[in-house]
C-alpha positions as a Python dict, from the first residue, in 0.01 Angstrom:
ca = {
    (1, 'M'): (0, 0, 0),
    (2, 'D'): (-230, 308, 37),
    (3, 'T'): (-86, 653, -15),
    (4, 'D'): (-150, 750, 349),
    (5, 'N'): (5, 425, 473),
    (6, 'L'): (310, 489, 256),
    (7, 'A'): (350, 841, 395),
    (8, 'V'): (315, 714, 751),
    (9, 'Y'): (563, 434, 687),
    (10, 'S'): (813, 684, 546),
    (11, 'L'): (775, 910, 851),
    (12, 'I'): (815, 623, 1097),
    (13, 'E'): (1131, 503, 921),
    (14, 'Q'): (1270, 856, 941),
    (15, 'L'): (1203, 875, 1313),
    (16, 'R'): (1346, 529, 1375),
    (17, 'G'): (1650, 613, 1165),
    (18, 'Y'): (1758, 892, 1397),
    (19, 'G'): (1741, 647, 1685),
    (20, 'R'): (1941, 380, 1505),
    (21, 'K'): (2208, 636, 1408),
    (22, 'Q'): (2249, 736, 1775),
    (23, 'F'): (2153, 1093, 1684),
    (24, 'T'): (2190, 1371, 1943),
    (25, 'G'): (2016, 1700, 1875),
    (26, 'K'): (1682, 1844, 1765),
    (27, 'L'): (1455, 1718, 1488),
    (28, 'E'): (1207, 1977, 1365),
    (29, 'L'): (902, 1870, 1164),
    (30, 'H'): (675, 2102, 965),
    (31, 'S'): (340, 2027, 800),
    (32, 'I'): (165, 2202, 512),
    (33, 'K'): (-89, 2337, 763),
    (34, 'E'): (203, 2516, 932),
    (35, 'Y'): (207, 2295, 1239),
    (36, 'K'): (554, 2254, 1387),
    (37, 'W'): (683, 1989, 1625),
    (38, 'T'): (1023, 1942, 1785),
    (39, 'I'): (1169, 1611, 1901),
    (40, 'Y'): (1490, 1597, 2101),
    (41, 'Y'): (1720, 1295, 2085),
    (42, 'C'): (2020, 1200, 2298),
    (43, 'H'): (2237, 919, 2160),
    (44, 'G'): (1935, 780, 1975),
    (45, 'R'): (1699, 797, 2274),
    (46, 'L'): (1404, 1039, 2298),
    (47, 'V'): (1434, 1314, 2559),
    (48, 'W'): (1143, 1552, 2493),
    (49, 'A'): (880, 1643, 2233),
    (50, 'S'): (651, 1942, 2197),
    (51, 'G'): (460, 2156, 1948),
    (52, 'G'): (155, 2103, 1731),
    (53, 'S'): (-184, 2271, 1749),
    (54, 'H'): (-236, 2234, 2126),
    (55, 'N'): (105, 2273, 2284),
    (56, 'H'): (-20, 2477, 2582),
    (57, 'R'): (-345, 2284, 2621),
    (58, 'R'): (-140, 1965, 2632),
    (59, 'W'): (76, 2110, 2910),
    (60, 'R'): (-224, 2214, 3120),
    (61, 'R'): (-407, 1885, 3070),
    (62, 'L'): (-117, 1646, 3131),
    (63, 'M'): (13, 1835, 3433),
    (64, 'G'): (-342, 1831, 3568),
    (65, 'Q'): (-369, 1457, 3511),
    (66, 'Y'): (-53, 1411, 3719),
    (67, 'R'): (-196, 1655, 3978),
    (68, 'V'): (89, 1905, 3945),
    (69, 'Q'): (-24, 2268, 3981),
    (70, 'I'): (225, 2547, 3933),
    (71, 'D'): (213, 2920, 4002),
    (72, 'F'): (398, 3054, 3698),
    (73, 'N'): (417, 3400, 3853),
    (74, 'K'): (675, 3256, 4092),
    (75, 'I'): (902, 3101, 3831),
    (76, 'S'): (1243, 3234, 3741),
    (77, 'L'): (1386, 3125, 3407),
    (78, 'R'): (1734, 3262, 3375),
    (79, 'S'): (1845, 3203, 3016),
    (80, 'A'): (1711, 3233, 2663),
    (81, 'D'): (1728, 2855, 2626),
    (82, 'E'): (1517, 2801, 2939),
    (83, 'I'): (1260, 3051, 2817),
    (84, 'R'): (1246, 2885, 2474),
    (85, 'L'): (1200, 2541, 2632),
    (86, 'W'): (1003, 2658, 2937),
    (87, 'D'): (780, 2347, 2939),
    (88, 'Y'): (1077, 2112, 2978),
    (89, 'H'): (1277, 2336, 3212),
    (90, 'V'): (987, 2370, 3454),
    (91, 'L'): (1018, 1993, 3504),
    (92, 'V'): (1394, 2034, 3549),
    (93, 'I'): (1336, 2291, 3822),
    (94, 'L'): (1083, 2066, 3994),
    (95, 'M'): (1344, 1793, 4004),
    (96, 'R'): (1621, 2022, 4128),
    (97, 'R'): (1398, 2160, 4402),
    (98, 'L'): (1320, 1801, 4507),
    (99, 'V'): (949, 1867, 4454),
    (100, 'L'): (927, 1569, 4217),
    (101, 'T'): (1175, 1286, 4172),
    (102, 'R'): (1321, 1177, 3842),
    (103, 'E'): (1103, 863, 3865),
    (104, 'Q'): (788, 1078, 3903),
    (105, 'I'): (878, 1308, 3613),
    (106, 'S'): (971, 1033, 3366),
    (107, 'P'): (610, 913, 3299),
    (108, 'I'): (504, 1276, 3253),
    (109, 'I'): (768, 1320, 2982),
    (110, 'E'): (666, 990, 2822),
    (111, 'S'): (306, 1113, 2799),
    (112, 'F'): (417, 1431, 2620),
    (113, 'V'): (632, 1231, 2377),
    (114, 'Q'): (358, 974, 2300),
    (115, 'E'): (96, 1240, 2222),
    (116, 'V'): (328, 1437, 1997),
    (117, 'L'): (432, 1123, 1808),
    (118, 'F'): (67, 1023, 1755),
    (119, 'D'): (-22, 1371, 1624),
    (120, 'I'): (273, 1370, 1384),
    (121, 'I'): (184, 1023, 1252),
    (122, 'Q'): (-182, 1118, 1207),
    (123, 'C'): (-84, 1438, 1028),
    (124, 'A'): (154, 1249, 797),
    (125, 'A'): (-137, 1041, 666),
    (126, 'N'): (-295, 1357, 519),
    (127, 'D'): (-25, 1624, 485),
    (128, 'R'): (329, 1638, 357),
    (129, 'I'): (582, 1676, 637),
    (130, 'T'): (930, 1825, 599),
    (131, 'Y'): (1225, 1772, 833),
    (132, 'Y'): (1499, 1992, 969),
    (133, 'C'): (1783, 1840, 1169),
    (134, 'D'): (2000, 2041, 1411),
    (135, 'F'): (2297, 1850, 1555),
    (136, 'E'): (2399, 2139, 1781),
    (137, 'D'): (2067, 2205, 1955),
    (138, 'E'): (2092, 1959, 2244),
    (139, 'I'): (1862, 1962, 2545),
    (140, 'T'): (2028, 1963, 2886),
    (141, 'P'): (2007, 1841, 3151),
    (142, 'V'): (1855, 1508, 3047),
    (143, 'I'): (1586, 1385, 3289),
    (144, 'S'): (1474, 1070, 3111),
    (145, 'L'): (1587, 862, 2813),
    (146, 'I'): (1302, 695, 2624),
    (147, 'H'): (1363, 403, 2389),
    (148, 'A'): (1281, 561, 2052),
    (149, 'E'): (1176, 247, 1865),
    (150, 'N'): (933, 139, 2140),
    (151, 'A'): (774, 485, 2171),
    (152, 'I'): (734, 521, 1794),
    (153, 'N'): (582, 173, 1766),
    (154, 'R'): (330, 248, 2044),
    (155, 'A'): (219, 570, 1874),
    (156, 'H'): (192, 389, 1540),
    (157, 'Q'): (-18, 110, 1692),
    (158, 'E'): (-248, 368, 1848),
    (159, 'W'): (-299, 534, 1510),
    (160, 'L'): (-362, 195, 1345),
    (161, 'L'): (-638, 132, 1601),
    (162, 'W'): (-800, 464, 1507),
    (163, 'R'): (-768, 372, 1141),
    (164, 'K'): (-924, 31, 1201),
    (165, 'E'): (-1221, 194, 1376),
    (166, 'G'): (-1270, 433, 1083),
    (167, 'I'): (-1180, 747, 1279),
    (168, 'A'): (-822, 802, 1156),
    (169, 'D'): (-919, 1141, 1013),
    (170, 'F'): (-1061, 1268, 1343),
    (171, 'S'): (-792, 1443, 1542),
    (172, 'P'): (-821, 1408, 1921),
    (173, 'N'): (-751, 1782, 1927),
    (174, 'L'): (-1093, 1858, 1773),
    (175, 'A'): (-1369, 1982, 2003),
    (176, 'P'): (-1722, 1834, 1986),
    (177, 'W'): (-2031, 2056, 2004),
    (178, 'I'): (-2407, 2002, 1992),
    (179, 'K'): (-2517, 2066, 1633),
    (180, 'R'): (-2885, 1964, 1659),
    (181, 'P'): (-2995, 1979, 2024),
    (182, 'E'): (-3363, 1907, 1949),
    (183, 'Q'): (-3284, 1589, 1754),
    (184, 'L'): (-3042, 1481, 2027),
    (185, 'K'): (-3310, 1534, 2292),
    (186, 'E'): (-3554, 1318, 2098),
    (187, 'E'): (-3316, 1030, 2022),
    (188, 'A'): (-3096, 1013, 2333),
    (189, 'S'): (-3193, 915, 2686),
    (190, 'E'): (-3264, 1197, 2929),
    (191, 'L'): (-2939, 1138, 3120),
    (192, 'T'): (-2729, 1119, 2803),
    (193, 'Y'): (-2889, 1436, 2667),
    (194, 'K'): (-2827, 1630, 2989),
    (195, 'T'): (-2470, 1506, 3006),
    (196, 'L'): (-2386, 1586, 2644),
    (197, 'I'): (-2557, 1926, 2646),
    (198, 'T'): (-2347, 2015, 2951),
    (199, 'I'): (-2004, 1895, 2841),
    (200, 'L'): (-2004, 1937, 2461),
    (201, 'D'): (-1963, 2312, 2422),
    (202, 'G'): (-1705, 2327, 2143),
    (203, 'R'): (-1438, 2453, 2383),
    (204, 'R'): (-1288, 2126, 2510),
    (205, 'S'): (-1096, 1892, 2283),
    (206, 'L'): (-1165, 1520, 2276),
    (207, 'R'): (-844, 1466, 2473),
    (208, 'E'): (-955, 1716, 2737),
    (209, 'L'): (-1295, 1550, 2767),
    (210, 'S'): (-1128, 1211, 2800),
    (211, 'A'): (-906, 1335, 3082),
    (212, 'W'): (-1193, 1520, 3252),
    (213, 'M'): (-1426, 1218, 3246),
    (214, 'K'): (-1144, 968, 3310),
    (215, 'K'): (-1271, 771, 3011),
    (216, 'D'): (-1050, 598, 2755),
    (217, 'L'): (-998, 833, 2460),
    (218, 'L'): (-1072, 579, 2186),
    (219, 'T'): (-1386, 456, 2366),
    (220, 'L'): (-1508, 813, 2414),
    (221, 'V'): (-1458, 901, 2046),
    (222, 'Q'): (-1636, 583, 1936),
    (223, 'S'): (-1933, 674, 2157),
    (224, 'L'): (-1955, 1027, 2018),
    (225, 'M'): (-1916, 917, 1656),
    (226, 'A'): (-2259, 753, 1670),
    (227, 'Y'): (-2409, 1099, 1721),
    (228, 'Y'): (-2164, 1265, 1481),
    (229, 'Y'): (-2265, 1046, 1186),
    (230, 'R'): (-2633, 1116, 1257),
    (231, 'G'): (-2566, 1490, 1239),
    (232, 'M'): (-2636, 1569, 1604),
    (233, 'I'): (-2276, 1647, 1703),
    (234, 'G'): (-2018, 1851, 1513),
    (235, 'L'): (-1639, 1864, 1550),
    (236, 'V'): (-1454, 2191, 1531),
    (237, 'E'): (-1094, 2304, 1557),
    (238, 'V'): (-1034, 2486, 1883),
    (239, 'A'): (-748, 2731, 1929),
    (240, 'D'): (-467, 2669, 2171),
    (241, 'I'): (-484, 2853, 2501),
    (242, 'Q'): (-250, 3134, 2592),
    (243, 'S'): (89, 3025, 2720),
    (244, 'P'): (77, 2961, 3095),
    (245, 'V'): (410, 3145, 3119),
    (246, 'P'): (341, 3516, 3187),
    (247, 'S'): (425, 3750, 2900),
    (248, 'S'): (671, 3926, 3132),
    (249, 'I'): (880, 3610, 3173),
    (250, 'S'): (1147, 3752, 2946),
    (251, 'L'): (1208, 4025, 3203),
    (252, 'H'): (1363, 3762, 3430),
    (253, 'E'): (1635, 3714, 3173),
    (254, 'S'): (1721, 4085, 3171),
    (255, 'V'): (1785, 4075, 3546),
    (256, 'R'): (1952, 3734, 3538),
    (257, 'S'): (2289, 3860, 3661),
    (258, 'E'): (2128, 4027, 3963),
    (259, 'A'): (1906, 3728, 4043),
    (260, 'T'): (2198, 3488, 4049),
    (261, 'Q'): (2368, 3705, 4311),
    (262, 'L'): (2072, 3686, 4550),
    (263, 'P'): (2055, 3427, 4828),
    (264, 'E'): (1853, 3118, 4730),
    (265, 'S'): (1576, 3212, 4975),
    (266, 'K'): (1511, 3542, 4796),
    (267, 'Q'): (1505, 3412, 4441),
    (268, 'K'): (1173, 3345, 4270),
    (269, 'K'): (1073, 2981, 4302),
    (270, 'I'): (822, 2727, 4179),
    (271, 'E'): (525, 2693, 4408),
    (272, 'I'): (330, 2368, 4414),
    (273, 'I'): (-25, 2433, 4527),
    (274, 'S'): (-132, 2142, 4742),
    (275, 'R'): (-389, 2280, 4988),
    (276, 'P'): (-731, 2110, 4979),
    (277, 'L'): (-993, 2278, 4761),
    (278, 'I'): (-1351, 2312, 4888),
    (279, 'A'): (-1631, 2381, 4638),
    (280, 'C'): (-1956, 2551, 4737),
    (281, 'V'): (-2250, 2519, 4496),
    (282, 'D'): (-2514, 2772, 4596),
    (283, 'D'): (-2695, 3043, 4402),
    (284, 'S'): (-2682, 3276, 4705),
    (285, 'N'): (-2395, 3526, 4707),
    (286, 'Q'): (-2427, 3558, 5083),
    (287, 'V'): (-2398, 3182, 5147),
    (288, 'C'): (-2097, 3151, 4916),
    (289, 'A'): (-1928, 3446, 5087),
    (290, 'T'): (-1988, 3291, 5430),
    (291, 'I'): (-1853, 2951, 5328),
    (292, 'E'): (-1552, 3117, 5164),
    (293, 'Q'): (-1474, 3300, 5488),
    (294, 'I'): (-1494, 2972, 5683),
    (295, 'V'): (-1282, 2754, 5454),
    (296, 'T'): (-1012, 3013, 5385),
    (297, 'G'): (-987, 3065, 5759),
    (298, 'F'): (-876, 2702, 5784),
    (299, 'G'): (-622, 2754, 5506),
    (300, 'F'): (-826, 2567, 5243),
    (301, 'G'): (-880, 2677, 4884),
    (302, 'F'): (-1230, 2789, 4782),
    (303, 'L'): (-1433, 2748, 4463),
    (304, 'G'): (-1773, 2919, 4454),
    (305, 'I'): (-2024, 2809, 4186),
    (306, 'R'): (-2352, 2999, 4164),
    (307, 'D'): (-2475, 2882, 3822),
    (308, 'S'): (-2607, 2524, 3836),
    (309, 'I'): (-2548, 2476, 3461),
    (310, 'K'): (-2173, 2529, 3509),
    (311, 'V'): (-2136, 2297, 3810),
    (312, 'L'): (-2016, 1980, 3635),
    (313, 'P'): (-1760, 2145, 3402),
    (314, 'L'): (-1611, 2353, 3686),
    (315, 'L'): (-1596, 2063, 3928),
    (316, 'A'): (-1427, 1845, 3667),
    (317, 'E'): (-1175, 2118, 3588),
    (318, 'H'): (-1079, 2200, 3948),
    (319, 'K'): (-1138, 1861, 4118),
    (320, 'P'): (-1220, 1977, 4474),
    (321, 'E'): (-1163, 1745, 4771),
    (322, 'L'): (-1504, 1827, 4924),
    (323, 'I'): (-1829, 1969, 4781),
    (324, 'L'): (-2096, 2171, 4962),
    (325, 'L'): (-2422, 2154, 4768),
    (326, 'D'): (-2740, 2360, 4809),
    (327, 'L'): (-3066, 2170, 4755),
    (328, 'V'): (-3281, 2452, 4619),
    (329, 'M'): (-3144, 2613, 4304),
    (330, 'P'): (-3296, 2730, 3975),
    (331, 'I'): (-3281, 2514, 3657),
    (332, 'V'): (-3106, 2211, 3812),
    (333, 'G'): (-3186, 2112, 4171),
    (334, 'G'): (-2944, 1982, 4432),
    (335, 'Y'): (-3069, 1622, 4425),
    (336, 'E'): (-3026, 1595, 4049),
    (337, 'L'): (-2683, 1760, 4066),
    (338, 'C'): (-2571, 1522, 4338),
    (339, 'T'): (-2671, 1225, 4122),
    (340, 'Q'): (-2480, 1365, 3823),
    (341, 'I'): (-2170, 1439, 4032),
    (342, 'R'): (-2166, 1086, 4171),
    (343, 'R'): (-2177, 946, 3816),
    (344, 'M'): (-1842, 1113, 3746),
    (345, 'P'): (-1573, 857, 3841),
    (346, 'E'): (-1339, 1115, 3996),
    (347, 'F'): (-1609, 1213, 4249),
    (348, 'K'): (-1729, 864, 4342),
    (349, 'D'): (-1577, 895, 4691),
    (350, 'T'): (-1562, 1273, 4732),
    (351, 'P'): (-1756, 1398, 5037),
    (352, 'I'): (-2073, 1585, 4928),
    (353, 'L'): (-2234, 1778, 5211),
    (354, 'I'): (-2587, 1908, 5156),
    (355, 'L'): (-2645, 2269, 5261),
    (356, 'T'): (-3004, 2310, 5371),
    (357, 'G'): (-3245, 2506, 5586),
    (358, 'N'): (-3470, 2198, 5618),
    (359, 'D'): (-3339, 1882, 5781),
    (360, 'T'): (-3624, 1633, 5779),
    (361, 'I'): (-3608, 1253, 5771),
    (362, 'V'): (-3748, 1259, 5415),
    (363, 'D'): (-3470, 1496, 5308),
    (364, 'R'): (-3204, 1274, 5465),
    (365, 'I'): (-3337, 956, 5302),
    (366, 'R'): (-3358, 1119, 4961),
    (367, 'A'): (-3011, 1273, 4999),
    (368, 'R'): (-2861, 936, 5090),
    (369, 'F'): (-3035, 779, 4791),
    (370, 'V'): (-2865, 1022, 4547),
    (371, 'G'): (-2524, 972, 4711),
    (372, 'A'): (-2487, 1262, 4955),
    (373, 'T'): (-2249, 1210, 5246),
    (374, 'S'): (-2422, 1423, 5509),
    (375, 'F'): (-2624, 1736, 5589),
    (376, 'I'): (-2510, 2076, 5714),
    (377, 'S'): (-2768, 2327, 5835),
    (378, 'K'): (-2710, 2679, 5704),
    (379, 'T'): (-2813, 2814, 6045),
    (380, 'S'): (-2585, 2593, 6257),
    (381, 'G'): (-2316, 2860, 6289),
    (382, 'N'): (-1980, 2913, 6124),
    (383, 'E'): (-1788, 2715, 6386),
    (384, 'N'): (-2004, 2404, 6343),
    (385, 'I'): (-1993, 2428, 5963),
    (386, 'G'): (-1614, 2451, 5979),
    (387, 'E'): (-1593, 2148, 6210),
    (388, 'Q'): (-1811, 1942, 5973),
    (389, 'I'): (-1597, 2035, 5674),
    (390, 'Q'): (-1279, 1937, 5859),
    (391, 'K'): (-1436, 1613, 5981),
    (392, 'Y'): (-1535, 1483, 5637),
    (393, 'L'): (-1223, 1617, 5466),
    (394, 'L'): (-1002, 1425, 5709),
    (395, 'A'): (-1221, 1117, 5677),
    (396, 'S'): (-1187, 1119, 5298),
    (397, 'D'): (-808, 1137, 5329),
    (398, 'K'): (-795, 826, 5550),
    (399, 'E'): (-1021, 593, 5355),
    (400, 'P'): (-1297, 632, 5094),
    (401, 'K'): (-1651, 633, 5233),
    (402, 'E'): (-1897, 386, 5086),
    (403, 'L'): (-2186, 594, 4955),
    (404, 'S'): (-2381, 428, 4678),
    (405, 'S'): (-2332, 205, 4377),
    (406, 'I'): (-2277, 429, 4074),
    (407, 'D'): (-2253, 287, 3724),
    (408, 'S'): (-1996, 435, 3486),
    (409, 'L'): (-2124, 705, 3253),
    (410, 'E'): (-2223, 582, 2909),
    (411, 'L'): (-2248, 831, 2625),
    (412, 'S'): (-2420, 610, 2371),
    (413, 'D'): (-2759, 452, 2401),
}
C-alpha cells in the first residue's frame, strides 16, 4: 500500500471510529501547514464541519448555490458560543425564524460536511494530521444528523476519483490563472480563449468557478488540466476572504442582557434579500443612472456594469433575474456579449433586453439570432421602459421563454 494511501486509510479509520463509538463532542484536526478543521459529532452522527483554507469562501459559495442571501449587519448573536460558531448558528436562526425549514437546511449542512471531509482526506495524503478530541464541546441545537460512515465513504470515493484521474495533488481550493496568454490564444479556439481570459484571473478557486459555471467540478478540472500541463495555465493558492460577520459582531454580546429584554420586533434580525435583481450593461453613466432610478422605483435591486470586460464575472456572481444590454460598447460589443451570456447555463432563460437608439429590422433579426429576448428604445420614456422590464420579469417567473439553442460551454478543444 502506498504511503499516501496508508495515511488516508488511517485518517478514515479514525473518523469512522468516532462514529462507531457513538462519540458526542468536537474533533479538531490540525495539519503541518497549520490548517485546522473541526467536526462535530452527536451520538456518532455528524452534525457540522468547518475550517480549512477557505472557510469563509465556502460559506459564501454554498449559501449562494442554495440562493440564501443574508444581511449580516442585521444579525444578533447573543453568546460567545454563537459568535464562535457563527456559520452554524446563522442556520439555526434561519430555522427558528421559519425562514428555512429543517428539511431545507439539512442538504446545506451536508454540503459543508462533504467538502470539509474531502479537504481533510486530500490533505492527509500529503501532510501529517494530528487530532484533538473534546467530549465537552457539544453543538446545540442539532439541526441535522448525518450518517458518519456514509459521508466519510462518499468523500473518500470522491478523492479516489481525483487520484485515478491523476489530479489528487490539485486542491479544488487553488485558483487558476492565465500563465501564457499568447500561447493560449494560438492553440485554443477563439471562444475558448475569450472565455478563459475572462474567468481565469487567479482570484476564483476551482470550486468557485465550478459553482459559477454550474459545471461538474471534476469535469472542469480535467478540462483545465490540458492547458495546465502545456504551461498555459497556472494554479495558485488564493487567500480566504474576510469573514462575512462584521468585526463589530462581538459588541452584540456586550449588550446581550439589554437585547434580551427588548420586544422581539425591536431586536436585530436576519434579513433574507429576495427582491429581483436587474442588471444594466451600458458604458454610459447617464443611462445606468436612469435605469437605476426606474428599477429601484419598482422596488427591484440594481446592478450597473459599465466595463464590458467585467460583464460575465459580475453577472455570474450576482445572478440577476433580468439583463438590460447596450449594443454599442468599447472592446466587446452587445451582440457578442449576448452570445456569451446565453452560453452560460444559468442565463439560458433569463430575459435579455437590448437597449438601443436604433430599432431596425436588421437589428431585431441579429438580436434574435444571438439570443436576445426583445428591444427597448432608450428614448421611449421611463414609464415605457419600466413597463417592459415588469412585463418580461413577470413572464420569466411564470415559464421560461424559448430563445435559442445554446450548447454547453466546453473549455477544452
